[in-house]
C-alpha positions, -999 to +999 in steps of 0.1 A: -051+085-234-039+116-253-018+128-224+001+093-223+004+095-260+021+130-261+042+117-229+055+087-250+060+109-280+083+133-259+102+103-245+108+091-278+121+123-290+145+125-260+158+090-268+161+097-304+181+129-297+204+113-274+208+083-297+218+107-326+240+128-306+260+098-292+263+081-328+276+113-342+301+116-313+312+080-319+317+087-356+337+118-350+359+100-328+363+074-355+371+101-380+395+116-360+414+082-351+414+075-388+432+108-395+458+099-369+461+065-382+473+081-415+498+101-397+512+072-379+513+049-409+535+074-428+557+080-400+562+040-398+566+039-437+594+065-440+613+061-408+643+037-410+640+024-377+625-011-380+655-029-365+690-021-359+723-028-341+729-037-305+760-037-282+766-071-293+764-064-330+794-063-352+785-032-372+767+000-365+735+007-383+698+004-386+671-005-413+637+006-424+616-007-449+634+006-480+663+027-465+692+016-442+717+037-425+752+025-417+783+042-398+817+027-410+840+047-388+837+055-352+828+091-347+815+095-385+780+103-394+757+076-407+755+070-445+721+059-456+710+044-487+677+033-504+651+052-520+612+040-524+611+056-558+640+035-571+633-001-561+668-010-574+684+007-542+661-013-520+683-043-504+661-073-516+627-083-528+613-089-494+620-054-483+608-041-516+573-061-511+570-050-475+575-014-488+550-015-514+524-031-490+528-006-462+528+023-487+495+009-501+482+007-467+490+044-461+473+054-495+441+034-486+437+052-454+443+086-471+417+076-495+393+065-467+397+102-451+391+117-485+359+096-488+346+113-456+339+142-479+309+122-492+290+125-460+279+159-477+259+143-504+256+105-495+239+086-470+261+079-439+257+041-440+271+041-476+300+062-466+308+041-436+308+009-457+332+024-483+357+036-457+353+003-438+362-017-469+391+006-477+404+003-442+400-035-438+421-039-470+448-014-455+449-037-425+455-065-445+482-049-465+503-038-437+496-072-419+513-090-450+540-064-452+550-071-415+550-107-421+573-108-454+595-082-439+617-104-415+621-127-445+647-099-457+671-104-431+691-131-451+711-103-469+747-095-469+741-059-457+722-072-427+748-097-418+775-071-418+756-051-391+739-078-373+762-108-377+769-138-399+742-157-384+714-135-395+688-152-417+652-152-426+632-142-394+662-143-373+682-109-371+710-125-348+726-099-329+704-069-340+670-059-320+636-046-332+632-008-332+600+015-328+591+017-364+585-022-367+566-021-332+545+009-344+535-010-378+526-041-357+501-019-335+487-003-367+476-038-380+452-040-351+443-004-352+432-008-389+411-038-381+394-021-353+388+012-369+373-008-398+348-030-377+338+003-361+330+019-395+308-013-402+291-011-368+283+027-373+269+017-411+242-004-393+236+021-364+225+051-381+191+064-365+163+070-389+144+104-391+117+105-363+092+120-386+093+090-410+090+067-381+060+088-366+045+086-400+049+048-402+034+044-368+006+063-375+001+043-408+000+010-390-023+023-363-049+035-390-046+000-406-027+012-436-053+040-445-040+074-455-052+104-437-079+113-466-095+080-462-094+083-425-114+116-429-139+099-448-144+070-424-148+097-398-176+114-417-193+083-424-190+072-386-205+106-376-235+101-398-240+066-384-240+079-349-263+106-357-288+083-372-286+062-343-290+089-317-320+102-333-340+073-351-375+088-346-365+121-364-353+099-394-387+081-396-407+112-390-388+128-418-394+098-442-432+099-433-435+135-442-417+130-476-441+103-484-469+123-474-459+152-498-453+127-525-488+113-522-506+148-524-485+156-554-498+127-572-533+135-563 
């Protein structure tokens, strides 16, 4: 029985060690991908390559969230306009709203990466929940930003490059560039990372020592080790009495005889 118990304990320790190792590896991958997300989000935010001209476009240029670049003469350099810190330079309100939301998304993911430092002094499941909430809100922000952004195609500067048929959600003779595609991919990435954070918060392995103490408590019917020792002593005394009943009776008779002699 003792050998079987020790073997089960060793197997439990092996499984526990593997579980902890695997969960930490997944958490490390989640942290790395979260940091990569920040970089990609910032790239999508600052690059003016969300949509632009094609061979059929009447003008030459490309647009980002808050900045657009146009080449007015053949062979000349692109002239870019738009500054996120000056909303009046952004073409229209839809582009402004999209810029704000995508920027907020990047900030939220930066905060989630900073919150990873709390692993040093907080329980891991609490940190995962905090980061997961920040990331899911960031995913909603960038998703809404990508939805409202095409509504801004109904703009005079957009028509000058893409054609007079450009209206909301129709860019006429222009095409989507890699910046917009990257932002759409980041929507799904944000939700995947947030879901993974919530899953990791529920999959944290407890200390094996605590589990063993709890198991021992259940096996002893809730008694503490001190009470168990007392019970063991009582049990030993009972066993001794049962093993030597004649010795106990003879001892009692001797004591009785001694008392009678003293009384006489």
